[in-house]
C-alpha beads as a LAMMPS data file, in Angstrom:
LAMMPS data file: protein, C-alpha beads

95 atoms
94 bonds

1 atom types
1 bond types

-500.0 500.0 xlo xhi
-500.0 500.0 ylo yhi
-500.0 500.0 zlo zhi

Masses

1 110.0

Atoms # bond

1 1 1 0.000 0.000 0.000
2 1 1 1.687 3.233 -1.139
3 1 1 1.928 6.145 1.247
4 1 1 -0.414 9.013 0.327
5 1 1 1.239 12.195 1.600
6 1 1 -1.881 14.259 0.896
7 1 1 -3.508 12.527 3.878
8 1 1 -0.973 14.258 6.157
9 1 1 -1.306 17.802 4.827
10 1 1 -2.516 20.591 7.098
11 1 1 -5.953 21.963 6.259
12 1 1 -6.403 25.649 5.536
13 1 1 -8.233 27.077 8.549
14 1 1 -9.182 30.200 6.615
15 1 1 -10.895 28.088 3.976
16 1 1 -12.536 25.863 6.596
17 1 1 -13.836 28.697 8.749
18 1 1 -14.676 31.345 6.157
19 1 1 -14.892 29.410 2.885
20 1 1 -12.250 31.598 1.238
21 1 1 -8.761 30.476 0.278
22 1 1 -5.797 32.212 1.873
23 1 1 -2.609 33.468 0.229
24 1 1 -0.852 30.206 1.085
25 1 1 -3.478 27.801 -0.237
26 1 1 -1.895 25.377 -2.657
27 1 1 1.666 25.608 -1.326
28 1 1 1.696 22.149 0.267
29 1 1 0.239 20.426 -2.781
30 1 1 2.579 22.437 -4.996
31 1 1 5.631 21.386 -2.972
32 1 1 4.503 17.771 -3.057
33 1 1 4.159 17.940 -6.850
34 1 1 7.575 19.572 -7.062
35 1 1 9.340 16.773 -5.162
36 1 1 7.457 14.224 -7.277
37 1 1 8.790 15.862 -10.441
38 1 1 5.529 17.441 -11.632
39 1 1 7.072 20.870 -12.210
40 1 1 4.323 22.378 -14.373
41 1 1 1.593 21.218 -11.985
42 1 1 3.562 22.633 -9.041
43 1 1 3.675 26.022 -10.773
44 1 1 -0.012 25.819 -11.672
45 1 1 -1.021 25.143 -8.058
46 1 1 1.177 27.848 -6.514
47 1 1 3.145 30.091 -8.903
48 1 1 5.460 31.452 -6.197
49 1 1 6.846 27.999 -5.327
50 1 1 10.041 28.478 -7.325
51 1 1 10.806 32.008 -6.169
52 1 1 10.135 31.041 -2.546
53 1 1 12.548 28.126 -2.811
54 1 1 15.107 30.375 -4.510
55 1 1 14.783 32.873 -1.668
56 1 1 15.135 30.158 0.986
57 1 1 18.215 28.694 -0.688
58 1 1 19.770 32.146 -0.989
59 1 1 18.915 32.917 2.654
60 1 1 20.665 29.720 3.754
61 1 1 23.706 30.616 1.647
62 1 1 23.660 34.135 3.096
63 1 1 23.487 32.720 6.606
64 1 1 26.497 30.508 5.885
65 1 1 28.695 32.777 3.745
66 1 1 27.597 36.350 4.662
67 1 1 27.541 37.964 1.194
68 1 1 27.913 41.737 1.190
69 1 1 24.790 42.092 -1.010
70 1 1 22.834 39.359 0.768
71 1 1 20.326 41.368 2.794
72 1 1 19.299 43.549 -0.144
73 1 1 18.913 40.474 -2.342
74 1 1 16.714 38.732 0.222
75 1 1 14.533 41.844 0.543
76 1 1 14.273 42.055 -3.266
77 1 1 13.304 38.363 -3.503
78 1 1 10.753 38.800 -0.701
79 1 1 9.120 41.682 -2.571
80 1 1 9.009 39.632 -5.774
81 1 1 7.443 36.752 -3.833
82 1 1 4.830 39.040 -2.315
83 1 1 3.902 40.424 -5.729
84 1 1 3.611 36.926 -7.228
85 1 1 1.601 35.598 -4.268
86 1 1 -0.844 38.521 -4.181
87 1 1 -1.136 38.652 -7.960
88 1 1 -1.798 34.940 -8.370
89 1 1 -4.251 35.024 -5.458
90 1 1 -6.364 37.701 -7.125
91 1 1 -6.149 35.977 -10.486
92 1 1 -7.319 32.743 -8.862
93 1 1 -10.148 34.409 -6.934
94 1 1 -11.506 36.553 -9.764
95 1 1 -11.157 34.301 -12.797

Bonds

1 1 1 2
2 1 2 3
3 1 3 4
4 1 4 5
5 1 5 6
6 1 6 7
7 1 7 8
8 1 8 9
9 1 9 10
10 1 10 11
11 1 11 12
12 1 12 13
13 1 13 14
14 1 14 15
15 1 15 16
16 1 16 17
17 1 17 18
18 1 18 19
19 1 19 20
20 1 20 21
21 1 21 22
22 1 22 23
23 1 23 24
24 1 24 25
25 1 25 26
26 1 26 27
27 1 27 28
28 1 28 29
29 1 29 30
30 1 30 31
31 1 31 32
32 1 32 33
33 1 33 34
34 1 34 35
35 1 35 36
36 1 36 37
37 1 37 38
38 1 38 39
39 1 39 40
40 1 40 41
41 1 41 42
42 1 42 43
43 1 43 44
44 1 44 45
45 1 45 46
46 1 46 47
47 1 47 48
48 1 48 49
49 1 49 50
50 1 50 51
51 1 51 52
52 1 52 53
53 1 53 54
54 1 54 55
55 1 55 56
56 1 56 57
57 1 57 58
58 1 58 59
59 1 59 60
60 1 60 61
61 1 61 62
62 1 62 63
63 1 63 64
64 1 64 65
65 1 65 66
66 1 66 67
67 1 67 68
68 1 68 69
69 1 69 70
70 1 70 71
71 1 71 72
72 1 72 73
73 1 73 74
74 1 74 75
75 1 75 76
76 1 76 77
77 1 77 78
78 1 78 79
79 1 79 80
80 1 80 81
81 1 81 82
82 1 82 83
83 1 83 84
84 1 84 85
85 1 85 86
86 1 86 87
87 1 87 88
88 1 88 89
89 1 89 90
90 1 90 91
91 1 91 92
92 1 92 93
93 1 93 94
94 1 94 95
């Protein structure tokens, strides 16, 4: 019997309580698709998945190596992530 990881995912309380998806809805399923190799489906479920992972990897490298431009780069990546998350949320809600 194969393990179904979707059975262990956290439910969205915002969606459960209010019936409206939150800005993070789809991230878990997107990450699961990403590690399973379904790259297009991962992007379709949560478009910011790749930029979030890029930011996390860069933040870990910054923590380890202390780049001189590291903090500004992390802030720039965070702003890009916020724009993608908010933009894709409104596209999803109003299309």
